[in-house]
TIRONU-552319 format. One record per residue (C-alpha): residue in one letter; z, y, x. Coordinates in steps of 0.2 Angstrom, whole numbers, plus 2048, in hexadecimal, padded with zeros to 3 digits. Example, Ala and Ser with C-alpha at 12.3 -4.5 7.8 and 13.67 -1.06 7.14 Angstrom:
<recs>
{A,{827,7EA,83E}}
{S,{824,7FB,844}}
</recs>
This chain:
<recs>
{M,{62C,D64,41A}}
{N,{62A,D64,42D}}
{A,{616,D6B,432}}
{S,{60E,D63,442}}
{P,{60B,D6D,451}}
{E,{5FB,D6F,44A}}
{A,{5FC,D74,43A}}
{A,{60C,D83,43D}}
{R,{5FF,D91,43F}}
{R,{5F6,D9E,43A}}
{I,{5EB,D9C,429}}
{G,{5E0,DA8,41E}}
{V,{5DC,DA7,40D}}
{V,{5CF,DB1,406}}
{G,{5D0,DB3,3F3}}
{G,{5E3,DB6,3EA}}
{G,{5DE,DAF,3D8}}
{R,{5EA,DA0,3D1}}
{M,{5DF,D92,3DD}}
{G,{5E2,D9F,3EE}}
{A,{5F4,DA3,3ED}}
{G,{5F9,D93,3EB}}
{I,{5F1,D8D,3F9}}
{A,{5F9,D9D,403}}
{Q,{608,D96,3FB}}
{V,{609,D85,400}}
{F,{603,D8A,412}}
{A,{613,D93,413}}
{V,{61D,D89,40C}}
{L,{616,D7E,41A}}
{G,{61B,D89,428}}
{C,{60B,D94,42C}}
{D,{60A,DA6,42C}}
{V,{5FE,DA9,41E}}
{I,{5F2,DB7,41B}}
{L,{5ED,DBB,40C}}
{V,{5DC,DC4,405}}
{E,{5DB,DCA,3F5}}
{N,{5D1,DDB,3F4}}
{S,{5D6,DDD,3DF}}
{D,{5E6,DD7,3D9}}
{P,{5F0,DD5,3EB}}
{E,{602,DD8,3E0}}
{G,{5F9,DCD,3D6}}
{A,{5F7,DBE,3E3}}
{R,{60B,DC3,3E8}}
{E,{611,DBE,3D7}}
{R,{606,DB1,3D6}}
{V,{60B,DAA,3E5}}
{I,{61F,DAF,3E0}}
{R,{61C,DA5,3CD}}
{G,{616,D96,3D6}}
{L,{625,D96,3E4}}
{R,{630,D97,3D2}}
{N,{627,D87,3CB}}
{A,{628,D7E,3DA}}
{A,{63B,D81,3DB}}
{R,{63E,D7C,3C7}}
{H,{634,D6D,3CA}}
{S,{640,D66,3DA}}
{G,{64E,D69,3CF}}
{G,{64F,D78,3DC}}
{G,{64C,D73,3EC}}
{G,{641,D75,3F7}}
{S,{63A,D87,401}}
{E,{643,D96,3FF}}
{P,{637,DA3,3FA}}
{D,{63E,DB0,402}}
{E,{638,DA7,414}}
{V,{629,DA0,40B}}
{L,{627,DB4,406}}
{A,{62B,DB9,417}}
{R,{61B,DAE,41E}}
{L,{60F,DB8,415}}
{E,{603,DC8,416}}
{I,{5F9,DCC,40A}}
{V,{5EB,DD6,40E}}
{E,{5D9,DE0,406}}
{T,{5CC,DDC,411}}
{V,{5C7,DCD,41C}}
{D,{5C4,DDA,42C}}
{I,{5D7,DD7,42C}}
{L,{5D6,DC5,433}}
{D,{5D8,DC3,443}}
{Q,{5D3,DB5,450}}
{D,{5E2,DAC,450}}
{L,{5E1,DA6,441}}
{A,{5DF,D91,441}}
{L,{5D7,D8E,431}}
{V,{5D0,D9A,423}}
{V,{5CE,D94,410}}
{E,{5C2,D9D,406}}
{A,{5C7,D9F,3F4}}
{V,{5BF,DA8,3EC}}
{P,{5B5,DA6,3DA}}
{E,{5A8,D99,3D9}}
{S,{599,DA5,3DB}}
{P,{58D,DA0,3E9}}
{A,{589,DB1,3EF}}
{L,{59B,DB8,3ED}}
{K,{59E,DA9,3FA}}
{V,{591,DAB,405}}
{E,{596,DBD,406}}
{V,{5A9,DB8,40A}}
{L,{5A4,DAD,416}}
{S,{599,DB5,420}}
{G,{5A8,DC4,422}}
{I,{5B5,DB6,427}}
{S,{5A9,DB0,433}}
{R,{5A8,DC0,43B}}
{A,{5BA,DC6,43D}}
{V,{5C3,DB4,440}}
{G,{5BE,DAC,454}}
{H,{5B4,DA1,459}}
{H,{5C2,D94,457}}
{T,{5C8,D94,446}}
{L,{5C2,D86,439}}
{I,{5BC,D8F,42B}}
{A,{5BE,D87,419}}
{S,{5B5,D8A,405}}
{N,{5C2,D84,3F6}}
{T,{5B1,D82,3EE}}
{S,{5B2,D73,3E0}}
{S,{5A2,D73,3DD}}
{I,{594,D7C,3EA}}
{A,{58B,D74,3F7}}
{I,{594,D75,407}}
{S,{584,D78,410}}
{E,{57C,D86,405}}
{L,{58D,D90,40B}}
{A,{58E,D8D,41D}}
{L,{57C,D97,41F}}
{A,{589,DA4,41D}}
{V,{597,D9B,42C}}
{D,{591,DA0,43F}}
{R,{595,D8E,448}}
{P,{592,D82,438}}
{E,{59C,D74,43F}}
{R,{5AD,D7C,43D}}
{F,{5A9,D7E,42B}}
{F,{5AE,D71,41C}}
{G,{5B5,D71,40B}}
{M,{5C6,D70,406}}
{H,{5C8,D6D,3F5}}
{F,{5D8,D70,3EE}}
{F,{5DD,D6C,3DA}}
{N,{5E7,D77,3CE}}
{P,{5F6,D79,3CE}}
{V,{5F4,D79,3E1}}
{P,{605,D75,3E7}}
{A,{607,D68,3DA}}
{S,{5F7,D5F,3DC}}
{A,{5F6,D53,3E7}}
{L,{5E5,D4F,3EE}}
{V,{5D9,D5C,3FA}}
{E,{5C8,D57,3FB}}
{I,{5BD,D58,40B}}
{V,{5AD,D5C,40B}}
{R,{5A2,D5C,419}}
{T,{590,D5D,41F}}
{A,{586,D59,42C}}
{A,{58B,D65,436}}
{T,{59D,D63,434}}
{S,{5A5,D5D,443}}
{P,{5B1,D4E,444}}
{E,{5BF,D56,44B}}
{T,{5BB,D66,43D}}
{I,{5BE,D59,430}}
{A,{5CB,D4B,43A}}
{Q,{5D6,D5E,43C}}
{A,{5D3,D62,428}}
{R,{5DA,D52,424}}
{R,{5EB,D57,431}}
{W,{5EE,D67,426}}
{V,{5E8,D5B,415}}
{A,{5F8,D4F,41D}}
{D,{605,D5C,420}}
{L,{604,D63,411}}
{G,{609,D54,40B}}
{K,{5F7,D4F,3FF}}
{T,{5EC,D42,402}}
{D,{5DB,D49,406}}
{I,{5C8,D3F,403}}
{V,{5B9,D41,40F}}
{V,{5A9,D42,405}}
{V,{597,D46,409}}
{D,{593,D5A,406}}
{S,{588,D58,3F3}}
{P,{58A,D63,3E3}}
{G,{59A,D60,3DD}}
{F,{5A0,D56,3E8}}
{A,{5A9,D45,3E1}}
{T,{5B6,D4F,3D7}}
{S,{5AE,D5C,3CD}}
{R,{59E,D4F,3CC}}
{L,{5AB,D42,3C2}}
{G,{5B6,D4F,3BA}}
{V,{5A9,D5A,3B4}}
{C,{5A0,D4A,3AE}}
{L,{5AB,D45,3A2}}
{A,{5B2,D57,39D}}
{L,{5A1,D58,398}}
{E,{59E,D4C,38B}}
{A,{5B2,D4E,385}}
{T,{5AD,D5C,37F}}
{R,{59B,D59,378}}
{M,{5A5,D4A,36D}}
{L,{5B1,D5A,369}}
{E,{5A1,D64,364}}
{E,{598,D54,359}}
{G,{5AB,D51,350}}
{V,{5AD,D40,358}}
{A,{5C0,D44,358}}
{D,{5CA,D53,35B}}
{A,{5D3,D5D,36D}}
{A,{5E3,D51,36D}}
{S,{5DC,D43,368}}
{I,{5CB,D44,375}}
{D,{5DA,D47,384}}
{T,{5E7,D3C,37B}}
{A,{5D9,D2C,37E}}
{M,{5D8,D30,393}}
{E,{5EA,D35,393}}
{L,{5F0,D23,38D}}
{G,{5E0,D1A,38B}}
{Y,{5DC,D1E,3A0}}
{R,{5ED,D23,3A7}}
{H,{5E4,D33,3A8}}
{P,{5F4,D41,3AB}}
{L,{5EB,D4D,3A3}}
{G,{5DD,D49,398}}
{P,{5CB,D54,39A}}
{L,{5CC,D63,38E}}
{K,{5DD,D65,392}}
{S,{5D8,D67,3A3}}
{G,{5C9,D71,3A2}}
{D,{5D8,D7D,398}}
{L,{5E2,D7A,3A7}}
{V,{5D1,D81,3B5}}
{G,{5CA,D8C,3AA}}
{L,{5B8,D89,39E}}
{D,{5B2,D99,3A7}}
{V,{5B5,D8F,3B8}}
{R,{5B0,D7D,3B1}}
{L,{59F,D88,3A7}}
{A,{59C,D90,3B8}}
{I,{59E,D7E,3C0}}
{S,{593,D76,3B1}}
{E,{587,D83,3B5}}
{Y,{581,D7E,3C6}}
{L,{584,D6C,3C4}}
{A,{576,D6C,3B9}}
{S,{569,D76,3C4}}
{T,{56E,D6C,3D2}}
{L,{56F,D59,3CB}}
{G,{566,D5A,3BA}}
{E,{567,D5D,3A7}}
{R,{576,D52,3A5}}
{F,{583,D5D,3AA}}
{E,{57D,D68,39F}}
{P,{58A,D74,397}}
{P,{58D,D70,385}}
{Q,{58C,D81,379}}
{L,{59C,D7C,373}}
{L,{5A2,D83,383}}
{R,{598,D8F,389}}
{D,{59E,D99,376}}
{L,{5B1,D98,37C}}
{V,{5AE,DA1,38B}}
{R,{5A3,DAC,383}}
{D,{5B0,DB0,376}}
{G,{5BF,DB3,386}}
{H,{5C6,DA0,37F}}
{L,{5C9,D9D,393}}
{G,{5D7,D91,390}}
{R,{5EA,D93,395}}
{K,{5E5,DA4,3A0}}
{S,{5DF,DAD,38E}}
{G,{5EA,D9F,384}}
{R,{5DB,D99,37A}}
{G,{5D0,D8D,37F}}
{F,{5CB,D7B,379}}
{Y,{5E1,D7C,374}}
{D,{5E9,D8D,36D}}
{Y,{5F6,D92,37B}}
{T,{5FE,D9F,373}}
{E,{60E,D96,36D}}
{D,{60D,D8D,37C}}
{T,{60F,D7B,372}}
{V,{601,D70,37D}}
{R,{607,D68,38B}}
</recs>
């Protein structure tokens, strides 16, 4: 993929978990020099990028970018203070905690230049709430990637009343250069995708809780009946049930009790059954028998 002159620049990503590592990977593959900030597990962040590159190569039949060339464009640091004035874009991708995101965004805003665009990869938190941490809010927007980032086709761009048209236009150019499709939505808790996705997932969880059908049947109903590529319970296991619970609680607090998490979801998270990453969620992954 050939990057446009606008996109082939220096990018920052803050947070080296699954989402942050995936975002860093796709920008580095695009040809950008990427600074990835991860203070708790920098080596783990690098391994996640390497694993993502291997997966991409396997799915493309061995084609695609050379891992060594991509990794040469990636620098991993442990503090946002290392971010500099020359970055074109910084994407915040830390866990879904409003307080944590505000703290991180405030640090990013102090470190980067006035021209640097700043985005949050939040999947549910209102961008206007987070914008309070950023000076010049016209340069701030939501850039909601999906898991796994390299394979996903969509990026949800979220604008506030303060976000400038120029910022949104540049965001759309980046998404196009990444080979993905964008949708632009007005800021609201859960935006379009999480609000719809969580609504379906919560009802699927209630159905399982009530014994309407087993997990495989509920997922198959949506996969074959509605052509969803992945059923809502499998999707929850992929995203992480702790993440899904946090989003549900936030949406319940902002949009009402229809987003109140079922007790089954709370119980699974309490017991450490978070989905694929823990080996068990709605399904058992110890032998990886679930696609």
